[in-house]
C-alpha positions as a Python dict, from the first residue, in 0.01 Angstrom:
ca = {
    (1, 'M'): (0, 0, 0),
    (2, 'A'): (287, 243, 86),
    (3, 'S'): (451, 182, -252),
    (4, 'L'): (123, 241, -434),
    (5, 'L'): (81, 573, -251),
    (6, 'F'): (440, 665, -337),
    (7, 'L'): (382, 596, -705),
    (8, 'F'): (51, 780, -703),
    (9, 'L'): (217, 1090, -561),
    (10, 'L'): (490, 1071, -826),
    (11, 'S'): (222, 1092, -1093),
    (12, 'Y'): (105, 1435, -976),
    (13, 'V'): (146, 1720, -1218),
    (14, 'I'): (292, 2026, -1046),
    (15, 'N'): (62, 2318, -1121),
    (16, 'P'): (45, 2662, -960),
    (17, 'L'): (-194, 2701, -670),
    (18, 'S'): (-501, 2922, -682),
    (19, 'V'): (-442, 3294, -634),
    (20, 'E'): (-553, 3277, -271),
    (21, 'A'): (-275, 3032, -181),
    (22, 'I'): (19, 3191, -365),
    (23, 'I'): (304, 3296, -131),
    (24, 'P'): (465, 3639, -170),
    (25, 'S'): (824, 3516, -216),
    (26, 'L'): (1054, 3217, -212),
    (27, 'Y'): (1400, 3249, -64),
    (28, 'I'): (1643, 2964, -136),
    (29, 'F'): (1959, 2873, 52),
    (30, 'G'): (2192, 2578, -2),
    (31, 'D'): (2453, 2407, -213),
    (32, 'S'): (2473, 2258, -565),
    (33, 'T'): (2135, 2088, -521),
    (34, 'A'): (1973, 2433, -521),
    (35, 'D'): (2224, 2659, -702),
    (36, 'V'): (2074, 2813, -1018),
    (37, 'G'): (2374, 3014, -1121),
    (38, 'N'): (2540, 3200, -829),
    (39, 'N'): (2868, 3012, -879),
    (40, 'N'): (2882, 3138, -1237),
    (41, 'Y'): (2998, 3470, -1086),
    (42, 'L'): (3263, 3329, -853),
    (43, 'S'): (3630, 3257, -912),
    (44, 'D'): (3755, 2952, -1105),
    (45, 'K'): (3819, 2780, -772),
    (46, 'A'): (3441, 2744, -718),
    (47, 'P'): (3263, 2450, -884),
    (48, 'K'): (3062, 2549, -1195),
    (49, 'A'): (2805, 2400, -1429),
    (50, 'N'): (2753, 2681, -1678),
    (51, 'F'): (2864, 2480, -1983),
    (52, 'P'): (2720, 2195, -2194),
    (53, 'Y'): (2607, 1926, -2139),
    (54, 'Y'): (2462, 2068, -1818),
    (55, 'G'): (2116, 2204, -1888),
    (56, 'I'): (2057, 1989, -2194),
    (57, 'D'): (1694, 1941, -2090),
    (58, 'F'): (1646, 2295, -1959),
    (59, 'P'): (1435, 2521, -2185),
    (60, 'G'): (1655, 2632, -2471),
    (61, 'R'): (1912, 2362, -2376),
    (62, 'T'): (2070, 2632, -2158),
    (63, 'A'): (2352, 2564, -1915),
    (64, 'T'): (2232, 2799, -1642),
    (65, 'G'): (2468, 2681, -1367),
    (66, 'R'): (2233, 2410, -1239),
    (67, 'F'): (2428, 2096, -1165),
    (68, 'T'): (2197, 1862, -1358),
    (69, 'N'): (2043, 1810, -1702),
    (70, 'G'): (1738, 2031, -1638),
    (71, 'F'): (1550, 2160, -1335),
    (72, 'V'): (1625, 2117, -965),
    (73, 'S'): (1371, 2067, -691),
    (74, 'V'): (1330, 2435, -600),
    (75, 'D'): (1230, 2511, -961),
    (76, 'Y'): (929, 2279, -922),
    (77, 'I'): (843, 2427, -585),
    (78, 'A'): (852, 2778, -730),
    (79, 'R'): (611, 2671, -1002),
    (80, 'F'): (379, 2510, -749),
    (81, 'V'): (346, 2819, -529),
    (82, 'G'): (259, 3029, -836),
    (83, 'L'): (573, 3227, -899),
    (84, 'P'): (618, 3337, -1265),
    (85, 'R'): (967, 3190, -1260),
    (86, 'S'): (1218, 3027, -1028),
    (87, 'P'): (1380, 3302, -820),
    (88, 'P'): (1695, 3442, -980),
    (89, 'A'): (2047, 3384, -852),
    (90, 'F'): (2143, 3661, -612),
    (91, 'L'): (2466, 3738, -796),
    (92, 'S'): (2297, 3753, -1133),
    (93, 'N'): (2100, 4067, -1047),
    (94, 'T'): (2334, 4347, -958),
    (95, 'N'): (2055, 4606, -960),
    (96, 'G'): (1837, 4409, -717),
    (97, 'G'): (1506, 4583, -673),
    (98, 'L'): (1197, 4462, -851),
    (99, 'K'): (1343, 4129, -962),
    (100, 'W'): (1398, 4044, -593),
    (101, 'L'): (1041, 4108, -484),
    (102, 'R'): (919, 3754, -559),
    (103, 'G'): (1221, 3581, -411),
    (104, 'V'): (1592, 3521, -449),
    (105, 'N'): (1815, 3215, -477),
    (106, 'F'): (2130, 3247, -262),
    (107, 'A'): (2251, 2885, -300),
    (108, 'S'): (2613, 2820, -390),
    (109, 'A'): (2753, 2483, -511),
    (110, 'G'): (3019, 2352, -275),
    (111, 'S'): (2889, 2544, 24),
    (112, 'G'): (2783, 2413, 362),
    (113, 'I'): (2652, 2502, 702),
    (114, 'S'): (3014, 2522, 814),
    (115, 'E'): (3340, 2536, 614),
    (116, 'T'): (3372, 2267, 347),
    (117, 'L'): (3646, 2128, 124),
    (118, 'W'): (3561, 2390, -140),
    (119, 'I'): (3698, 2743, -133),
    (120, 'D'): (3565, 3066, -278),
    (121, 'V'): (3203, 2954, -236),
    (122, 'I'): (2921, 3129, -49),
    (123, 'D'): (2851, 2944, 277),
    (124, 'I'): (2520, 2958, 458),
    (125, 'D'): (2633, 3238, 693),
    (126, 'E'): (2716, 3455, 393),
    (127, 'Q'): (2395, 3361, 215),
    (128, 'I'): (2200, 3488, 517),
    (129, 'K'): (2398, 3813, 507),
    (130, 'N'): (2294, 3845, 140),
    (131, 'F'): (1932, 3792, 244),
    (132, 'K'): (1967, 4082, 484),
    (133, 'L'): (2072, 4300, 191),
    (134, 'V'): (1763, 4192, 0),
    (135, 'A'): (1538, 4260, 300),
    (136, 'A'): (1690, 4608, 340),
    (137, 'D'): (1628, 4677, -28),
    (138, 'H'): (1264, 4572, 14),
    (139, 'R'): (1225, 4811, 310),
    (140, 'T'): (1345, 5106, 105),
    (141, 'R'): (1108, 5022, -179),
    (142, 'V'): (787, 4910, -9),
    (143, 'G'): (829, 5005, 356),
    (144, 'N'): (878, 4817, 679),
    (145, 'R'): (520, 4702, 729),
    (146, 'T'): (486, 4545, 384),
    (147, 'T'): (829, 4390, 406),
    (148, 'D'): (758, 4232, 747),
    (149, 'R'): (430, 4085, 622),
    (150, 'T'): (595, 3955, 304),
    (151, 'I'): (879, 3787, 487),
    (152, 'S'): (647, 3622, 743),
    (153, 'K'): (435, 3467, 471),
    (154, 'S'): (716, 3364, 238),
    (155, 'L'): (890, 3028, 217),
    (156, 'F'): (1255, 2984, 318),
    (157, 'S'): (1403, 2675, 157),
    (158, 'F'): (1725, 2501, 267),
    (159, 'S'): (1908, 2226, 79),
    (160, 'T'): (2238, 2190, 258),
    (161, 'G'): (2455, 1960, 474),
    (162, 'S'): (2599, 1718, 216),
    (163, 'N'): (2926, 1908, 176),
    (164, 'D'): (2961, 1933, 554),
    (165, 'L'): (2934, 1555, 570),
    (166, 'F'): (3183, 1500, 287),
    (167, 'T'): (3431, 1727, 473),
    (168, 'L'): (3367, 1555, 804),
    (169, 'F'): (3400, 1207, 655),
    (170, 'Q'): (3749, 1288, 526),
    (171, 'S'): (3886, 1295, 880),
    (172, 'L'): (3638, 1082, 1072),
    (173, 'D'): (3700, 728, 1191),
    (174, 'P'): (3360, 557, 1143),
    (175, 'T'): (3421, 349, 1456),
    (176, 'N'): (3461, 658, 1675),
    (177, 'K'): (3095, 719, 1748),
    (178, 'T'): (3169, 966, 2025),
    (179, 'L'): (3355, 1197, 1791),
    (180, 'E'): (3090, 1152, 1522),
    (181, 'N'): (2821, 1252, 1769),
    (182, 'Q'): (3017, 1559, 1871),
    (183, 'M'): (3076, 1669, 1512),
    (184, 'I'): (2714, 1615, 1404),
    (185, 'E'): (2605, 1812, 1709),
    (186, 'S'): (2841, 2091, 1614),
    (187, 'I'): (2704, 2114, 1260),
    (188, 'T'): (2340, 2102, 1376),
    (189, 'N'): (2405, 2364, 1647),
    (190, 'K'): (2541, 2598, 1383),
    (191, 'F'): (2241, 2523, 1160),
    (192, 'Q'): (2014, 2605, 1455),
    (193, 'D'): (2186, 2944, 1492),
    (194, 'Q'): (2134, 3015, 1123),
    (195, 'L'): (1766, 2922, 1122),
    (196, 'T'): (1716, 3121, 1440),
    (197, 'M'): (1881, 3421, 1283),
    (198, 'L'): (1637, 3410, 991),
    (199, 'Y'): (1351, 3369, 1240),
    (200, 'S'): (1472, 3688, 1418),
    (201, 'L'): (1455, 3858, 1075),
    (202, 'G'): (1089, 3761, 1039),
    (203, 'A'): (1099, 3425, 862),
    (204, 'R'): (827, 3186, 980),
    (205, 'R'): (781, 2915, 710),
    (206, 'F'): (1073, 2686, 638),
    (207, 'V'): (1132, 2398, 397),
    (208, 'V'): (1439, 2194, 482),
    (209, 'F'): (1564, 1901, 273),
    (210, 'G'): (1751, 1624, 447),
    (211, 'T'): (2059, 1456, 308),
    (212, 'G'): (2024, 1137, 105),
    (213, 'F'): (2228, 830, 11),
    (214, 'L'): (2563, 1012, -10),
    (215, 'G'): (2752, 686, -8),
    (216, 'C'): (2588, 581, -336),
    (217, 'I'): (2697, 865, -561),
    (218, 'P'): (2924, 751, -847),
    (219, 'E'): (3236, 925, -724),
    (220, 'I'): (3207, 759, -383),
    (221, 'R'): (3123, 419, -528),
    (222, 'K'): (3472, 419, -687),
    (223, 'L'): (3612, 370, -335),
    (224, 'V'): (3418, 45, -276),
    (225, 'P'): (3487, -297, -430),
    (226, 'G'): (3218, -397, -676),
    (227, 'N'): (3114, -35, -722),
    (228, 'N'): (2883, -68, -426),
    (229, 'C'): (2764, 202, -188),
    (230, 'L'): (2987, 321, 93),
    (231, 'E'): (2759, 237, 386),
    (232, 'D'): (2963, 430, 646),
    (233, 'L'): (2888, 751, 457),
    (234, 'N'): (2520, 656, 416),
    (235, 'N'): (2505, 596, 791),
    (236, 'L'): (2661, 936, 858),
    (237, 'S'): (2400, 1098, 634),
    (238, 'L'): (2125, 912, 819),
    (239, 'H'): (2266, 1034, 1145),
    (240, 'F'): (2270, 1392, 1027),
    (241, 'K'): (1918, 1387, 876),
    (242, 'N'): (1781, 1249, 1203),
    (243, 'A'): (1960, 1522, 1397),
    (244, 'T'): (1822, 1784, 1160),
    (245, 'K'): (1472, 1647, 1203),
    (246, 'S'): (1504, 1669, 1580),
    (247, 'L'): (1643, 2022, 1552),
    (248, 'L'): (1342, 2140, 1355),
    (249, 'Q'): (1103, 1981, 1604),
    (250, 'S'): (1279, 2169, 1883),
    (251, 'L'): (1269, 2500, 1703),
    (252, 'S'): (899, 2454, 1631),
    (253, 'S'): (832, 2396, 2002),
    (254, 'N'): (1040, 2691, 2123),
    (255, 'L'): (984, 2963, 1858),
    (256, 'P'): (627, 3087, 1836),
    (257, 'G'): (497, 3074, 1479),
    (258, 'F'): (790, 2865, 1347),
    (259, 'K'): (641, 2621, 1092),
    (260, 'Y'): (824, 2384, 866),
    (261, 'T'): (827, 2099, 617),
    (262, 'F'): (1117, 1854, 645),
    (263, 'G'): (1175, 1682, 313),
    (264, 'D'): (1314, 1345, 426),
    (265, 'V'): (1515, 1267, 116),
    (266, 'Y'): (1680, 965, 278),
    (267, 'E'): (1339, 810, 351),
    (268, 'M'): (1221, 892, -4),
    (269, 'L'): (1512, 702, -150),
    (270, 'V'): (1482, 379, 54),
    (271, 'P'): (1213, 225, -172),
    (272, 'V'): (1380, 367, -485),
    (273, 'F'): (1713, 195, -414),
    (274, 'A'): (1531, -123, -310),
    (275, 'N'): (1327, -146, -630),
    (276, 'P'): (1448, 117, -882),
    (277, 'L'): (1258, -21, -1181),
    (278, 'Q'): (930, 30, -1004),
    (279, 'Y'): (1009, 403, -993),
    (280, 'G'): (1131, 429, -1351),
    (281, 'F'): (1509, 406, -1291),
    (282, 'R'): (1707, 150, -1491),
    (283, 'E'): (2054, 276, -1402),
    (284, 'M'): (2144, 360, -1042),
    (285, 'K'): (2522, 344, -1048),
    (286, 'A'): (2668, 502, -1362),
    (287, 'P'): (2645, 877, -1438),
    (288, 'C'): (2448, 975, -1745),
    (289, 'C'): (2717, 1229, -1831),
    (290, 'P'): (3053, 1085, -1723),
    (291, 'P'): (3322, 1325, -1594),
    (292, 'P'): (3416, 1586, -1679),
    (293, 'C'): (3070, 1619, -1850),
    (294, 'T'): (3164, 1862, -2123),
    (295, 'L'): (3101, 1889, -2497),
    (296, 'N'): (3355, 1606, -2536),
    (297, 'S'): (3149, 1372, -2321),
    (298, 'T'): (2910, 1105, -2448),
    (299, 'Y'): (2590, 1135, -2246),
    (300, 'C'): (2305, 890, -2218),
    (301, 'R'): (1990, 933, -2426),
    (302, 'N'): (1742, 786, -2174),
    (303, 'R'): (1809, 1047, -1908),
    (304, 'Q'): (1477, 995, -1730),
    (305, 'E'): (1584, 641, -1651),
    (306, 'Y'): (1917, 741, -1494),
    (307, 'Y'): (1947, 832, -1126),
    (308, 'N'): (2282, 1008, -1161),
    (309, 'W'): (2352, 1294, -1400),
    (310, 'D'): (2726, 1337, -1326),
    (311, 'S'): (2963, 1192, -1066),
    (312, 'F'): (2806, 1385, -780),
    (313, 'H'): (2455, 1505, -874),
    (314, 'P'): (2125, 1342, -961),
    (315, 'T'): (1921, 1386, -1278),
    (316, 'E'): (1621, 1612, -1316),
    (317, 'A'): (1400, 1304, -1271),
    (318, 'V'): (1526, 1266, -913),
    (319, 'Y'): (1482, 1635, -835),
    (320, 'R'): (1126, 1619, -964),
    (321, 'M'): (1051, 1319, -750),
    (322, 'V'): (1191, 1486, -438),
    (323, 'A'): (991, 1802, -510),
    (324, 'K'): (664, 1614, -560),
    (325, 'L'): (698, 1410, -243),
    (326, 'T'): (788, 1716, -39),
    (327, 'L'): (498, 1906, -190),
    (328, 'F'): (229, 1639, -158),
    (329, 'G'): (375, 1348, 42),
    (330, 'P'): (267, 1192, 375),
    (331, 'P'): (447, 1261, 707),
    (332, 'R'): (679, 971, 643),
    (333, 'V'): (857, 1176, 375),
    (334, 'A'): (729, 1531, 436),
    (335, 'N'): (725, 1589, 810),
    (336, 'P'): (523, 1702, 1000),
    (337, 'I'): (325, 1847, 709),
    (338, 'N'): (395, 1877, 337),
    (339, 'I'): (446, 2205, 151),
    (340, 'L'): (85, 2206, 34),
    (341, 'A'): (-28, 2217, 398),
    (342, 'L'): (250, 2456, 496),
    (343, 'V'): (156, 2728, 246),
    (344, 'N'): (-205, 2703, 363),
    (345, 'T'): (-125, 2755, 734),
}
């Protein structure tokens, strides 16, 4: 029965809500799973995806800077809440102003809650500082009262944590559970400070995506005999997503008006990895566009049947699945309520 419900939800078409339910703005924070082009404007030391064959299934076959073949999850969420387009990358709009009024995407590939292995990227602390600039711009244009009302009714989406875990795993002994607990607590404490900061700035509705099967991405599989998943890294991801879930429950209890949807990506993927064909995936290990995924690469033709786009990132099909389940799914995968319920609270 659970699998039938899962498949039924995946068949949903994502359409904009009625006018009464449209949110004012969508503010997006995170890493390469949410970046729509901010890293295009950073130094060459930052990871980039603004070249073919990235974006081959995006309208116009445009390599926007998204680390996949088409759309990412926040693009589908933006469409669902009735925005005319997915919010622009913060760095793409030097004039700010009117283009910022319906939301902004601050996400930066390679970033994390704390410092990561990547340099010259925009971490979550800096992304929040950039949001403060946007909020200040709103206040000068539409006034304090309108800005406060807009922020309180907007969605604040986070897709982060994977790069923190990659960085942590580099130096962590999987058998040292005491140190692992301490490090996970350190990351989640910092995340708590960041979410609390946004709450103090007026944010009330949050969408947070958990980390998934990090040990099963192609680049990590290379480290395991038989090209299998690295279960120690999967377990670390499971640990972090459970800690994040507990953190959000605590914030909801202690901060009046704090409401959230936790997109439990790990839980979403359990049935997919157990029976990929049932969910339309025929290839779970190999990347559709092998590294370095450039014009010299030979990419797969049946992209909707591939789980992985490149060595680190999923295909548009996976992002669409995650978006739909977070939008419409039951508490098992969208906890405690899904986005549909969240925007109607």
